[in-house]
C-alpha positions in Angstrom: -68.8 -6.0 -29.0 -68.2 -8.9 -31.4 -65.2 -7.0 -32.9 -63.7 -6.8 -29.4 -64.2 -10.5 -28.8 -62.4 -11.5 -32.0 -59.2 -9.5 -31.1 -56.7 -10.6 -28.7 -55.9 -8.2 -26.0 -52.2 -7.3 -26.3 -50.1 -6.9 -23.2 -48.2 -3.6 -22.9 -44.4 -4.0 -22.8 -43.0 -3.7 -19.3 -40.9 -0.6 -18.8 -39.3 -1.7 -15.5 -35.7 -3.0 -15.3 -35.1 -6.0 -13.2 -32.1 -5.0 -11.0 -31.9 -8.2 -9.0 -29.2 -9.8 -11.3 -27.2 -6.6 -11.1 -27.2 -6.7 -7.3 -26.1 -10.3 -7.4 -23.2 -9.4 -9.7 -22.3 -6.4 -7.5 -22.2 -8.6 -4.4 -20.0 -11.2 -6.0 -17.6 -8.5 -7.2 -17.5 -7.0 -3.7 -16.6 -10.3 -2.2 -13.9 -10.9 -4.8 -12.4 -7.4 -4.2 -12.5 -7.9 -0.4 -10.7 -11.2 -0.7 -8.0 -10.0 -3.1 -7.3 -6.5 -1.6 -4.9 -7.7 1.1 -2.9 -9.6 -1.6 -2.5 -6.5 -3.7 -0.2 -4.7 -1.2 3.3 -4.1 -2.6 6.4 -4.2 -0.6 9.6 -6.0 0.1 9.4 -9.0 2.4 11.5 -8.5 5.6 11.5 -10.2 9.0 11.0 -7.2 11.3 12.2 -7.1 14.9 9.4 -7.4 17.4 8.9 -4.8 20.1 6.2 -2.8 21.9 5.9 0.7 20.5 3.2 3.3 19.8 1.6 3.5 16.4 2.5 6.5 14.2 -0.3 9.0 13.6 0.5 11.0 10.6 -1.9 12.2 7.9 0.7 12.1 5.1 1.9 8.8 3.7 5.4 8.0 4.9 8.3 7.0 2.6 9.4 3.5 3.4 13.1 2.6 3.0 13.8 -1.1 3.4 17.1 -2.9 4.2 17.0 -6.6 3.2 19.1 -9.3 4.9 21.6 -9.3 2.0 22.2 -5.5 2.6 20.3 -4.2 -0.4 18.2 -1.1 -0.1 14.7 -0.5 -1.4 12.7 2.7 -1.5 9.0 3.1 -2.5 9.1 6.0 -4.9 6.2 6.2 -7.4 5.0 2.7 -6.7 8.4 1.2 -7.7 9.2 -0.5 -4.4 10.4 -3.8 -5.7 13.7 -2.7 -7.4 16.9 -2.6 -5.5 18.7 0.7 -5.3 22.2 1.8 -4.2 22.7 4.0 -1.2 23.4 7.0 -3.4 20.2 6.4 -5.4 18.2 6.3 -2.2 19.9 9.5 -1.0 19.0 11.2 -4.3 15.4 10.2 -4.0 15.3 11.4 -0.4 16.7 14.8 -1.4 14.1 15.1 -4.2 11.3 14.2 -1.9 12.5 16.6 0.8 12.6 19.5 -1.7 8.9 18.9 -2.5 7.7 18.1 1.0 10.2 19.0 3.8 8.1 17.5 6.6 7.8 14.0 5.0 8.1 11.1 7.4 10.8 8.5 6.5 10.5 5.0 7.9 13.4 2.6 7.9 12.3 -1.0 7.7 15.3 -3.2 8.5 15.2 -7.0 8.6 16.2 -8.3 12.0 19.0 -10.4 10.4 20.6 -7.4 8.6 23.9 -6.3 10.1 23.4 -3.3 12.4 26.0 -1.3 10.5 23.9 -1.3 7.3 21.0 0.4 9.1 23.3 2.9 10.8 24.9 3.8 7.5 21.5 4.3 6.0 20.4 6.5 8.9 23.6 8.5 8.7 23.0 9.1 4.9 19.4 10.2 5.6 20.7 12.6 8.3 23.1 14.1 5.8 20.2 14.5 3.4 18.5 16.6 6.0 15.9 14.2 7.2 14.7 15.1 10.7 11.4 13.1 10.7 12.7 9.5 10.8 11.3 6.3 12.4 12.0 2.6 12.6 9.4 0.0 11.7 8.9 -2.9 14.1 6.3 -5.6 14.7 4.3 -6.2 17.9 5.6 -9.2 19.9 3.9 -12.5 18.9 3.0 -11.4 15.4 4.8 -13.2 12.6 
């Protein structure tokens, strides 16, 4: 008994991991991602015309073709939606996309200040390329 009194009782090492700090870090990252996700969308800034229309319900992602007020064309192919393209380049991309997926939906996003003729020429070229599934993008009234 005297030998036991002379020794100190050692505490066993704790085998549990404290996960509270990890949960705190995860929640902070979640808030950061939720706040920055809307800013990560890519696209070309255009002032869309406002009108009442039904939303498109399509499972496949549509191909957006944008016409800027200066008359330049943009197409979102492979995440490269920020570089300007000629009408012939856009038509070439459309033909390539249609070969792979003939039922692809193409959406024309024309700035409301672009000359009407530019959008008509684009739609005519898309029709020549065989596009049958085509739509125009608008904004609901009162939304800026």
